[in-house]
N, CA, C and O atoms as CSV, one atom per row, in Angstrom:
chain,resi,resn,atom,element,x,y,z
A,1,UNK,N,N,-0.247,36.771,-30.975
A,1,UNK,CA,C,-1.403,37.171,-30.179
A,1,UNK,C,C,-0.996,38.127,-29.048
A,1,UNK,O,O,-1.756,39.020,-28.673
A,2,UNK,N,N,0.213,37.922,-28.514
A,2,UNK,CA,C,0.711,38.772,-27.439
A,2,UNK,C,C,0.838,40.232,-27.902
A,2,UNK,O,O,0.491,41.161,-27.173
A,3,UNK,N,N,1.336,40.408,-29.115
A,3,UNK,CA,C,1.502,41.763,-29.654
A,3,UNK,C,C,0.146,42.435,-29.851
A,3,UNK,O,O,0.001,43.627,-29.578
A,4,UNK,N,N,-0.841,41.688,-30.320
A,4,UNK,CA,C,-2.178,42.261,-30.507
A,4,UNK,C,C,-2.767,42.728,-29.182
A,4,UNK,O,O,-3.421,43.769,-29.119
A,5,UNK,N,N,-2.533,41.956,-28.128
A,5,UNK,CA,C,-3.016,42.356,-26.801
A,5,UNK,C,C,-2.338,43.649,-26.358
A,5,UNK,O,O,-2.988,44.536,-25.805
A,6,UNK,N,N,-1.029,43.758,-26.600
A,6,UNK,CA,C,-0.302,44.961,-26.214
A,6,UNK,C,C,-0.777,46.173,-27.008
A,6,UNK,O,O,-0.950,47.258,-26.453
A,7,UNK,N,N,-0.987,45.984,-28.306
A,7,UNK,CA,C,-1.491,47.081,-29.142
A,7,UNK,C,C,-2.881,47.504,-28.675
A,7,UNK,O,O,-3.194,48.694,-28.625
A,8,UNK,N,N,-3.712,46.519,-28.335
A,8,UNK,CA,C,-5.066,46.826,-27.856
A,8,UNK,C,C,-5.014,47.640,-26.569
A,8,UNK,O,O,-5.795,48.575,-26.400
A,9,UNK,N,N,-4.107,47.298,-25.663
A,9,UNK,CA,C,-3.976,48.047,-24.405
A,9,UNK,C,C,-3.573,49.491,-24.685
A,9,UNK,O,O,-4.148,50.421,-24.120
A,10,UNK,N,N,-2.587,49.677,-25.555
A,10,UNK,CA,C,-2.115,51.034,-25.872
A,10,UNK,C,C,-3.226,51.839,-26.543
A,10,UNK,O,O,-3.454,52.996,-26.188
A,11,UNK,N,N,-3.922,51.232,-27.514
A,11,UNK,CA,C,-5.009,51.941,-28.191
A,11,UNK,C,C,-6.168,52.238,-27.245
A,11,UNK,O,O,-6.793,53.294,-27.342
A,12,UNK,N,N,-6.455,51.326,-26.344
A,12,UNK,CA,C,-7.518,51.555,-25.366
A,12,UNK,C,C,-7.183,52.751,-24.483
A,12,UNK,O,O,-8.040,53.597,-24.228
A,13,UNK,N,N,-5.943,52.825,-24.018
A,13,UNK,CA,C,-5.540,53.970,-23.194
A,13,UNK,C,C,-5.598,55.271,-23.998
A,13,UNK,O,O,-6.013,56.307,-23.479
A,14,UNK,N,N,-5.181,55.215,-25.262
A,14,UNK,CA,C,-5.260,56.416,-26.115
A,14,UNK,C,C,-6.707,56.845,-26.319
A,14,UNK,O,O,-7.025,58.032,-26.249
A,15,UNK,N,N,-7.578,55.879,-26.570
A,15,UNK,CA,C,-8.996,56.187,-26.773
A,15,UNK,C,C,-9.612,56.766,-25.504
A,15,UNK,O,O,-10.348,57.751,-25.561
A,16,UNK,N,N,-9.308,56.151,-24.350
A,16,UNK,CA,C,-9.827,56.680,-23.078
A,16,UNK,C,C,-9.322,58.098,-22.823
A,16,UNK,O,O,-10.058,58.945,-22.317
A,17,UNK,N,N,-8.073,58.347,-23.173
A,17,UNK,CA,C,-7.526,59.698,-23.028
A,17,UNK,C,C,-8.277,60.704,-23.865
A,17,UNK,O,O,-8.559,61.811,-23.406
A,18,UNK,N,N,-8.606,60.330,-25.091
A,18,UNK,CA,C,-9.366,61.229,-25.968
A,18,UNK,C,C,-10.788,61.444,-25.445
A,18,UNK,O,O,-11.306,62.559,-25.500
A,19,UNK,N,N,-11.409,60.394,-24.944
A,19,UNK,CA,C,-12.771,60.511,-24.396
A,19,UNK,C,C,-12.771,61.431,-23.182
A,19,UNK,O,O,-13.598,62.337,-23.077
A,20,UNK,N,N,-11.840,61.192,-22.271
A,20,UNK,CA,C,-11.761,62.032,-21.063
A,20,UNK,C,C,-11.467,63.478,-21.446
A,20,UNK,O,O,-12.042,64.404,-20.875
A,21,UNK,N,N,-10.571,63.668,-22.413
A,21,UNK,CA,C,-10.237,65.019,-22.866
A,21,UNK,C,C,-11.455,65.724,-23.442
A,21,UNK,O,O,-11.646,66.918,-23.212
A,22,UNK,N,N,-12.283,64.996,-24.190
A,22,UNK,CA,C,-13.488,65.594,-24.777
A,22,UNK,C,C,-14.521,65.950,-23.714
A,22,UNK,O,O,-15.314,66.871,-23.907
A,23,UNK,N,N,-14.519,65.230,-22.597
A,23,UNK,CA,C,-15.486,65.484,-21.527
A,23,UNK,C,C,-15.058,66.610,-20.589
A,23,UNK,O,O,-15.888,67.155,-19.861
A,24,UNK,N,N,-13.793,66.959,-20.597
A,24,UNK,CA,C,-13.307,68.020,-19.716
A,24,UNK,C,C,-13.872,69.371,-20.145
A,24,UNK,O,O,-14.051,69.618,-21.337
A,25,UNK,N,N,-14.151,70.242,-19.185
A,25,UNK,CA,C,-14.707,71.561,-19.539
A,25,UNK,C,C,-13.655,72.549,-20.054
A,25,UNK,O,O,-13.984,73.697,-20.355
A,26,UNK,N,N,-12.415,72.121,-20.158
A,26,UNK,CA,C,-11.350,72.971,-20.669
A,26,UNK,C,C,-10.518,72.152,-21.659
A,26,UNK,O,O,-10.582,70.922,-21.672
A,27,UNK,N,N,-9.744,72.845,-22.478
A,27,UNK,CA,C,-8.936,72.165,-23.491
A,27,UNK,C,C,-7.734,71.492,-22.832
A,27,UNK,O,O,-6.964,72.131,-22.115
A,28,UNK,N,N,-7.589,70.196,-23.087
A,28,UNK,CA,C,-6.449,69.438,-22.567
A,28,UNK,C,C,-6.192,68.304,-23.542
A,28,UNK,O,O,-7.128,67.598,-23.917
A,29,UNK,N,N,-4.944,68.110,-23.966
A,29,UNK,CA,C,-4.661,67.092,-24.984
A,29,UNK,C,C,-4.976,65.675,-24.504
A,29,UNK,O,O,-4.591,65.281,-23.403
A,30,UNK,N,N,-5.670,64.928,-25.335
A,30,UNK,CA,C,-6.010,63.556,-25.010
A,30,UNK,C,C,-4.793,62.666,-24.867
A,30,UNK,O,O,-4.808,61.710,-24.092
A,31,UNK,N,N,-3.732,62.974,-25.611
A,31,UNK,CA,C,-2.519,62.164,-25.512
A,31,UNK,C,C,-1.873,62.297,-24.135
A,31,UNK,O,O,-1.319,61.331,-23.611
A,32,UNK,N,N,-1.944,63.486,-23.553
A,32,UNK,CA,C,-1.392,63.685,-22.208
A,32,UNK,C,C,-2.239,62.944,-21.182
A,32,UNK,O,O,-1.706,62.334,-20.256
A,33,UNK,N,N,-3.545,62.995,-21.345
A,33,UNK,CA,C,-4.439,62.251,-20.453
A,33,UNK,C,C,-4.136,60.754,-20.555
A,33,UNK,O,O,-4.112,60.056,-19.541
A,34,UNK,N,N,-3.907,60.262,-21.769
A,34,UNK,CA,C,-3.594,58.849,-21.968
A,34,UNK,C,C,-2.281,58.482,-21.276
A,34,UNK,O,O,-2.178,57.413,-20.674
A,35,UNK,N,N,-1.286,59.351,-21.356
A,35,UNK,CA,C,-0.013,59.070,-20.669
A,35,UNK,C,C,-0.205,59.059,-19.157
A,35,UNK,O,O,0.375,58.226,-18.461
A,36,UNK,N,N,-1.016,59.978,-18.652
A,36,UNK,CA,C,-1.291,59.984,-17.215
A,36,UNK,C,C,-2.043,58.721,-16.800
A,36,UNK,O,O,-1.785,58.169,-15.730
A,37,UNK,N,N,-2.966,58.265,-17.636
A,37,UNK,CA,C,-3.658,57.001,-17.363
A,37,UNK,C,C,-2.682,55.835,-17.341
A,37,UNK,O,O,-2.781,54.954,-16.487
A,38,UNK,N,N,-1.741,55.827,-18.278
A,38,UNK,CA,C,-0.737,54.764,-18.316
A,38,UNK,C,C,0.126,54.777,-17.069
A,38,UNK,O,O,0.390,53.725,-16.488
A,39,UNK,N,N,0.569,55.953,-16.648
A,39,UNK,CA,C,1.365,56.065,-15.424
A,39,UNK,C,C,0.566,55.581,-14.222
A,39,UNK,O,O,1.097,54.876,-13.364
A,40,UNK,N,N,-0.708,55.958,-14.158
A,40,UNK,CA,C,-1.554,55.520,-13.045
A,40,UNK,C,C,-1.727,54.003,-13.062
A,40,UNK,O,O,-1.641,53.361,-12.016
A,41,UNK,N,N,-1.969,53.427,-14.233
A,41,UNK,CA,C,-2.133,51.971,-14.332
A,41,UNK,C,C,-0.863,51.234,-13.931
A,41,UNK,O,O,-0.929,50.192,-13.279
A,42,UNK,N,N,0.292,51.768,-14.315
A,42,UNK,CA,C,1.554,51.140,-13.923
A,42,UNK,C,C,1.841,51.334,-12.433
A,42,UNK,O,O,2.347,50.427,-11.772
A,43,UNK,N,N,1.519,52.509,-11.914
A,43,UNK,CA,C,1.786,52.805,-10.500
A,43,UNK,C,C,0.932,51.967,-9.560
A,43,UNK,O,O,1.406,51.525,-8.513
A,44,UNK,N,N,-0.319,51.749,-9.929
A,44,UNK,CA,C,-1.235,50.995,-9.077
A,44,UNK,C,C,-1.295,49.513,-9.448
A,44,UNK,O,O,-2.202,48.795,-9.027
A,45,UNK,N,N,-0.321,49.066,-10.241
A,45,UNK,CA,C,-0.188,47.658,-10.642
A,45,UNK,C,C,-1.421,47.116,-11.368
A,45,UNK,O,O,-1.693,45.916,-11.318
A,46,UNK,N,N,-2.153,47.981,-12.029
A,46,UNK,CA,C,-3.248,47.531,-12.889
A,46,UNK,C,C,-2.635,46.898,-14.136
A,46,UNK,O,O,-3.132,45.897,-14.653
A,47,UNK,N,N,-1.543,47.505,-14.608
A,47,UNK,CA,C,-0.752,46.977,-15.710
A,47,UNK,C,C,0.660,46.723,-15.224
A,47,UNK,O,O,1.143,47.388,-14.307
A,48,UNK,N,N,1.320,45.756,-15.843
A,48,UNK,CA,C,2.740,45.535,-15.592
A,48,UNK,C,C,3.496,46.022,-16.821
A,48,UNK,O,O,2.933,46.097,-17.913
A,49,UNK,N,N,4.748,46.345,-16.645
A,49,UNK,CA,C,5.561,46.797,-17.767
A,49,UNK,C,C,5.586,45.737,-18.860
A,49,UNK,O,O,5.598,46.066,-20.046
A,50,UNK,N,N,5.592,44.472,-18.468
A,50,UNK,CA,C,5.620,43.375,-19.440
A,50,UNK,C,C,4.364,43.351,-20.311
A,50,UNK,O,O,4.393,42.819,-21.420
A,51,UNK,N,N,3.269,43.918,-19.820
A,51,UNK,CA,C,2.015,43.929,-20.575
A,51,UNK,C,C,2.084,44.802,-21.828
A,51,UNK,O,O,1.294,44.618,-22.754
A,52,UNK,N,N,3.023,45.748,-21.861
A,52,UNK,CA,C,3.118,46.659,-23.009
A,52,UNK,C,C,4.546,46.815,-23.524
A,52,UNK,O,O,4.791,47.633,-24.411
A,53,UNK,N,N,5.485,46.052,-22.989
A,53,UNK,CA,C,6.905,46.275,-23.303
A,53,UNK,C,C,7.231,46.071,-24.784
A,53,UNK,O,O,8.045,46.814,-25.334
A,54,UNK,N,N,6.617,45.085,-25.443
A,54,UNK,CA,C,6.921,44.843,-26.857
A,54,UNK,C,C,6.526,46.000,-27.741
A,54,UNK,O,O,7.318,46.458,-28.564
A,55,UNK,N,N,5.307,46.476,-27.576
A,55,UNK,CA,C,4.809,47.592,-28.385
A,55,UNK,C,C,5.527,48.883,-27.998
A,55,UNK,O,O,5.868,49.687,-28.866
A,56,UNK,N,N,5.756,49.084,-26.710
A,56,UNK,CA,C,6.447,50.295,-26.262
A,56,UNK,C,C,7.862,50.339,-26.824
A,56,UNK,O,O,8.323,51.390,-27.269
A,57,UNK,N,N,8.547,49.207,-26.806
A,57,UNK,CA,C,9.892,49.154,-27.370
A,57,UNK,C,C,9.907,49.471,-28.856
A,57,UNK,O,O,10.782,50.192,-29.335
A,58,UNK,N,N,8.934,48.929,-29.585
A,58,UNK,CA,C,8.829,49.208,-31.018
A,58,UNK,C,C,8.571,50.696,-31.264
A,58,UNK,O,O,9.209,51.303,-32.124
A,59,UNK,N,N,7.643,51.280,-30.517
A,59,UNK,CA,C,7.320,52.694,-30.713
A,59,UNK,C,C,8.508,53.586,-30.367
A,59,UNK,O,O,8.765,54.568,-31.063
A,60,UNK,N,N,9.231,53.257,-29.305
A,60,UNK,CA,C,10.407,54.053,-28.943
A,60,UNK,C,C,11.517,53.920,-29.975
A,60,UNK,O,O,12.195,54.897,-30.293
A,61,UNK,N,N,11.706,52.711,-30.500
A,61,UNK,CA,C,12.757,52.501,-31.498
A,61,UNK,C,C,12.456,53.240,-32.798
A,61,UNK,O,O,13.377,53.598,-33.531
A,62,UNK,N,N,11.189,53.470,-33.090
A,62,UNK,CA,C,10.792,54.124,-34.336
A,62,UNK,C,C,10.209,55.512,-34.104
A,62,UNK,O,O,9.424,55.996,-34.920
A,63,UNK,N,N,10.576,56.148,-33.019
A,63,UNK,CA,C,9.998,57.437,-32.656
A,63,UNK,C,C,10.275,58.517,-33.709
A,63,UNK,O,O,9.425,59.374,-33.954
A,64,UNK,N,N,11.434,58.480,-34.320
A,64,UNK,CA,C,11.776,59.509,-35.308
A,64,UNK,C,C,10.774,59.526,-36.460
A,64,UNK,O,O,10.508,60.578,-37.041
A,65,UNK,N,N,10.229,58.378,-36.781
A,65,UNK,CA,C,9.243,58.265,-37.864
A,65,UNK,C,C,8.025,59.157,-37.604
A,65,UNK,O,O,7.433,59.694,-38.540
A,66,UNK,N,N,7.654,59.313,-36.326
A,66,UNK,CA,C,6.459,60.087,-35.981
A,66,UNK,C,C,6.675,61.592,-36.075
A,66,UNK,O,O,5.710,62.355,-36.018
A,67,UNK,N,N,7.926,62.036,-36.219
A,67,UNK,CA,C,8.211,63.456,-36.351
A,67,UNK,C,C,8.215,63.919,-37.802
A,67,UNK,O,O,8.293,65.120,-38.063
A,68,UNK,N,N,8.134,63.001,-38.740
A,68,UNK,CA,C,8.147,63.364,-40.162
A,68,UNK,C,C,6.972,64.275,-40.527
A,68,UNK,O,O,7.198,65.291,-41.185
A,69,UNK,N,N,5.723,63.967,-40.134
A,69,UNK,CA,C,4.620,64.878,-40.501
A,69,UNK,C,C,4.804,66.295,-39.954
A,69,UNK,O,O,4.478,67.265,-40.639
A,70,UNK,N,N,5.316,66.427,-38.742
A,70,UNK,CA,C,5.534,67.766,-38.180
A,70,UNK,C,C,6.600,68.506,-38.970
A,70,UNK,O,O,6.457,69.699,-39.233
A,71,UNK,N,N,7.666,67.814,-39.351
A,71,UNK,CA,C,8.723,68.445,-40.144
A,71,UNK,C,C,8.230,68.879,-41.515
A,71,UNK,O,O,8.581,69.957,-41.992
A,72,UNK,N,N,7.425,68.051,-42.142
A,72,UNK,CA,C,6.862,68.395,-43.446
A,72,UNK,C,C,5.938,69.606,-43.321
A,72,UNK,O,O,5.929,70.476,-44.191
A,73,UNK,N,N,5.161,69.659,-42.238
A,73,UNK,CA,C,4.263,70.812,-42.034
A,73,UNK,C,C,5.047,72.107,-41.870
A,73,UNK,O,O,4.649,73.154,-42.380
A,74,UNK,N,N,6.158,72.027,-41.157
A,74,UNK,CA,C,6.990,73.226,-40.981
A,74,UNK,C,C,7.552,73.671,-42.327
A,74,UNK,O,O,7.544,74.860,-42.645
A,75,UNK,N,N,8.036,72.722,-43.111
A,75,UNK,CA,C,8.567,73.071,-44.436
A,75,UNK,C,C,7.472,73.616,-45.346
A,75,UNK,O,O,7.714,74.510,-46.158
A,76,UNK,N,N,6.281,73.077,-45.205
A,76,UNK,CA,C,5.158,73.510,-46.037
A,76,UNK,C,C,4.745,74.945,-45.714
A,76,UNK,O,O,4.325,75.690,-46.599
A,77,UNK,N,N,4.866,75.326,-44.444
A,77,UNK,CA,C,4.478,76.685,-44.046
A,77,UNK,C,C,5.693,77.574,-43.801
A,77,UNK,O,O,5.624,78.517,-43.013
A,78,UNK,N,N,6.786,77.283,-44.462
A,78,UNK,CA,C,8.018,78.050,-44.254
A,78,UNK,C,C,7.842,79.526,-44.617
A,78,UNK,O,O,8.417,80.402,-43.971
A,79,UNK,N,N,7.063,79.789,-45.628
A,79,UNK,CA,C,6.854,81.185,-46.042
A,79,UNK,C,C,6.213,82.003,-44.925
A,79,UNK,O,O,6.500,83.191,-44.784
A,80,UNK,N,N,5.351,81.378,-44.136
A,80,UNK,CA,C,4.668,82.096,-43.059
A,80,UNK,C,C,5.600,82.404,-41.896
A,80,UNK,O,O,5.402,83.394,-41.192
A,81,UNK,N,N,6.615,81.571,-41.685
A,81,UNK,CA,C,7.506,81.793,-40.538
A,81,UNK,C,C,8.866,82.343,-40.947
A,81,UNK,O,O,9.733,82.555,-40.098
A,82,UNK,N,N,9.053,82.571,-42.223
A,82,UNK,CA,C,10.354,83.002,-42.732
A,82,UNK,C,C,10.836,84.302,-42.084
A,82,UNK,O,O,12.016,84.426,-41.759
A,83,UNK,N,N,9.950,85.256,-41.896
A,83,UNK,CA,C,10.344,86.548,-41.317
A,83,UNK,C,C,10.689,86.435,-39.842
A,83,UNK,O,O,11.448,87.256,-39.326
A,84,UNK,N,N,10.154,85.446,-39.156
A,84,UNK,CA,C,10.398,85.295,-37.723
A,84,UNK,C,C,11.323,84.117,-37.427
A,84,UNK,O,O,11.296,83.581,-36.319
A,85,UNK,N,N,12.123,83.714,-38.376
A,85,UNK,CA,C,12.956,82.528,-38.216
A,85,UNK,C,C,13.999,82.686,-37.115
A,85,UNK,O,O,14.196,81.761,-36.326
A,86,UNK,N,N,14.659,83.812,-37.042
A,86,UNK,CA,C,15.693,84.012,-36.023
A,86,UNK,C,C,15.114,83.965,-34.604
A,86,UNK,O,O,15.668,83.258,-33.762
A,87,UNK,N,N,14.027,84.685,-34.300
A,87,UNK,CA,C,13.458,84.570,-32.951
A,87,UNK,C,C,12.983,83.146,-32.620
A,87,UNK,O,O,13.113,82.692,-31.484
A,88,UNK,N,N,12.440,82.459,-33.611
A,88,UNK,CA,C,11.978,81.089,-33.373
A,88,UNK,C,C,13.156,80.189,-33.037
A,88,UNK,O,O,13.086,79.405,-32.090
A,89,UNK,N,N,14.242,80.292,-33.807
A,89,UNK,CA,C,15.426,79.482,-33.536
A,89,UNK,C,C,16.045,79.827,-32.188
A,89,UNK,O,O,16.533,78.944,-31.482
A,90,UNK,N,N,16.025,81.103,-31.828
A,90,UNK,CA,C,16.554,81.523,-30.535
A,90,UNK,C,C,15.744,80.921,-29.387
A,90,UNK,O,O,16.310,80.452,-28.399
A,91,UNK,N,N,14.436,80.937,-29.523
A,91,UNK,CA,C,13.568,80.332,-28.496
A,91,UNK,C,C,13.817,78.833,-28.404
A,91,UNK,O,O,13.858,78.281,-27.304
A,92,UNK,N,N,13.984,78.169,-29.539
A,92,UNK,CA,C,14.234,76.725,-29.540
A,92,UNK,C,C,15.549,76.411,-28.828
A,92,UNK,O,O,15.600,75.514,-27.987
A,93,UNK,N,N,16.601,77.140,-29.157
A,93,UNK,CA,C,17.914,76.884,-28.544
A,93,UNK,C,C,17.878,77.183,-27.048
A,93,UNK,O,O,18.348,76.379,-26.244
A,94,UNK,N,N,17.323,78.338,-26.670
A,94,UNK,CA,C,17.280,78.707,-25.254
A,94,UNK,C,C,16.411,77.744,-24.435
A,94,UNK,O,O,16.791,77.351,-23.332
A,95,UNK,N,N,15.262,77.371,-24.966
A,95,UNK,CA,C,14.398,76.466,-24.210
A,95,UNK,C,C,15.023,75.085,-24.080
A,95,UNK,O,O,14.831,74.415,-23.065
A,96,UNK,N,N,15.769,74.651,-25.092
A,96,UNK,CA,C,16.472,73.370,-25.001
A,96,UNK,C,C,17.551,73.424,-23.931
A,96,UNK,O,O,17.682,72.496,-23.133
A,97,UNK,N,N,18.321,74.501,-23.908
A,97,UNK,CA,C,19.365,74.653,-22.890
A,97,UNK,C,C,18.775,74.734,-21.482
A,97,UNK,O,O,19.274,74.096,-20.554
A,98,UNK,N,N,17.723,75.511,-21.333
A,98,UNK,CA,C,17.090,75.640,-20.015
A,98,UNK,C,C,16.534,74.304,-19.551
A,98,UNK,O,O,16.671,73.941,-18.383
A,99,UNK,N,N,15.907,73.573,-20.463
A,99,UNK,CA,C,15.364,72.257,-20.120
A,99,UNK,C,C,16.478,71.312,-19.685
A,99,UNK,O,O,16.329,70.592,-18.698
A,100,UNK,N,N,17.593,71.308,-20.413
A,100,UNK,CA,C,18.716,70.442,-20.063
A,100,UNK,C,C,19.287,70.817,-18.695
A,100,UNK,O,O,19.600,69.939,-17.890
A,101,UNK,N,N,19.423,72.114,-18.431
A,101,UNK,CA,C,19.960,72.562,-17.138
A,101,UNK,C,C,19.023,72.218,-15.981
A,101,UNK,O,O,19.472,71.756,-14.932
A,102,UNK,N,N,17.738,72.443,-16.170
A,102,UNK,CA,C,16.775,72.135,-15.107
A,102,UNK,C,C,16.707,70.629,-14.859
A,102,UNK,O,O,16.623,70.188,-13.713
A,103,UNK,N,N,16.744,69.845,-15.931
A,103,UNK,CA,C,16.722,68.393,-15.774
A,103,UNK,C,C,17.973,67.917,-15.040
A,103,UNK,O,O,17.879,67.110,-14.115
A,104,UNK,N,N,19.127,68.405,-15.441
A,104,UNK,CA,C,20.373,68.034,-14.766
A,104,UNK,C,C,20.370,68.448,-13.302
A,104,UNK,O,O,20.780,67.680,-12.432
A,105,UNK,N,N,19.910,69.659,-13.036
A,105,UNK,CA,C,19.826,70.119,-11.646
A,105,UNK,C,C,18.861,69.290,-10.818
A,105,UNK,O,O,19.135,68.986,-9.657
A,106,UNK,N,N,17.740,68.927,-11.406
A,106,UNK,CA,C,16.767,68.091,-10.698
A,106,UNK,C,C,17.357,66.731,-10.364
A,106,UNK,O,O,17.165,66.217,-9.262
A,107,UNK,N,N,18.072,66.153,-11.314
A,107,UNK,CA,C,18.691,64.847,-11.077
A,107,UNK,C,C,19.734,64.947,-9.971
A,107,UNK,O,O,19.824,64.060,-9.122
A,108,UNK,N,N,20.518,66.011,-9.973
A,108,UNK,CA,C,21.518,66.206,-8.899
A,108,UNK,C,C,20.842,66.328,-7.541
A,108,UNK,O,O,21.289,65.714,-6.572
A,109,UNK,N,N,19.770,67.114,-7.458
A,109,UNK,CA,C,19.066,67.278,-6.186
A,109,UNK,C,C,18.447,65.963,-5.708
A,109,UNK,O,O,18.525,65.633,-4.525
A,110,UNK,N,N,17.845,65.232,-6.606
A,110,UNK,CA,C,17.222,63.958,-6.233
A,110,UNK,C,C,18.282,62.963,-5.792
A,110,UNK,O,O,18.078,62.227,-4.826
A,111,UNK,N,N,19.418,62.932,-6.492
A,111,UNK,CA,C,20.502,62.021,-6.116
A,111,UNK,C,C,21.031,62.364,-4.728
A,111,UNK,O,O,21.252,61.469,-3.913
A,112,UNK,N,N,21.237,63.644,-4.452
A,112,UNK,CA,C,21.700,64.054,-3.105
A,112,UNK,C,C,20.674,63.678,-2.038
A,112,UNK,O,O,21.033,63.187,-0.968
A,113,UNK,N,N,19.405,63.910,-2.336
A,113,UNK,CA,C,18.348,63.588,-1.381
A,113,UNK,C,C,18.313,62.090,-1.097
A,113,UNK,O,O,18.162,61.678,0.053
A,114,UNK,N,N,18.450,61.280,-2.134
A,114,UNK,CA,C,18.431,59.835,-1.948
A,114,UNK,C,C,19.654,59.346,-1.178
A,114,UNK,O,O,19.542,58.412,-0.385
A,115,UNK,N,N,20.815,59.954,-1.393
A,115,UNK,CA,C,22.024,59.552,-0.671
A,115,UNK,C,C,21.905,59.867,0.813
A,115,UNK,O,O,22.414,59.119,1.648
A,116,UNK,N,N,21.236,60.967,1.148
A,116,UNK,CA,C,21.045,61.317,2.558
A,116,UNK,C,C,20.096,60.358,3.266
A,116,UNK,O,O,20.258,60.094,4.457
A,117,UNK,N,N,19.116,59.839,2.549
A,117,UNK,CA,C,18.122,58.960,3.147
A,117,UNK,C,C,18.623,57.546,3.349
A,117,UNK,O,O,18.102,56.829,4.203
A,118,UNK,N,N,19.631,57.121,2.581
A,118,UNK,CA,C,20.125,55.763,2.702
A,118,UNK,C,C,21.151,55.702,3.838
A,118,UNK,O,O,22.202,56.339,3.764
A,119,UNK,N,N,20.840,54.927,4.896
A,119,UNK,CA,C,21.798,54.828,5.998
A,119,UNK,C,C,23.018,53.992,5.584
A,119,UNK,O,O,22.907,53.013,4.845
A,120,UNK,N,N,24.184,54.414,6.088
A,120,UNK,CA,C,25.413,53.706,5.727
A,120,UNK,C,C,25.941,52.895,6.853
A,120,UNK,O,O,26.972,52.238,6.710
């Protein structure tokens, strides 16, 4: 019964995200709205991590499974992107490197900031 409650919470947040996304006057993904709702619920203690930890752990452990449809779609439309394969791969590699560098730099800055704030 605990798992059903957790699944219901996750689906409810996903559904609310889609509803809010449909009501917005501009295009915005419902999944992003749902994640923002989840962050807000966790931040304001409306939900506790324990309320969704079982389902969240399962989804994270099986995340690779959710990328299969996207991979199949890319293979299915390979003929359409075949001529632009090199620029696409270059963008993927460069954006991955830039993301890793920015993330690492952000973590370094936050760590330095936190060390300065903690009195010794």
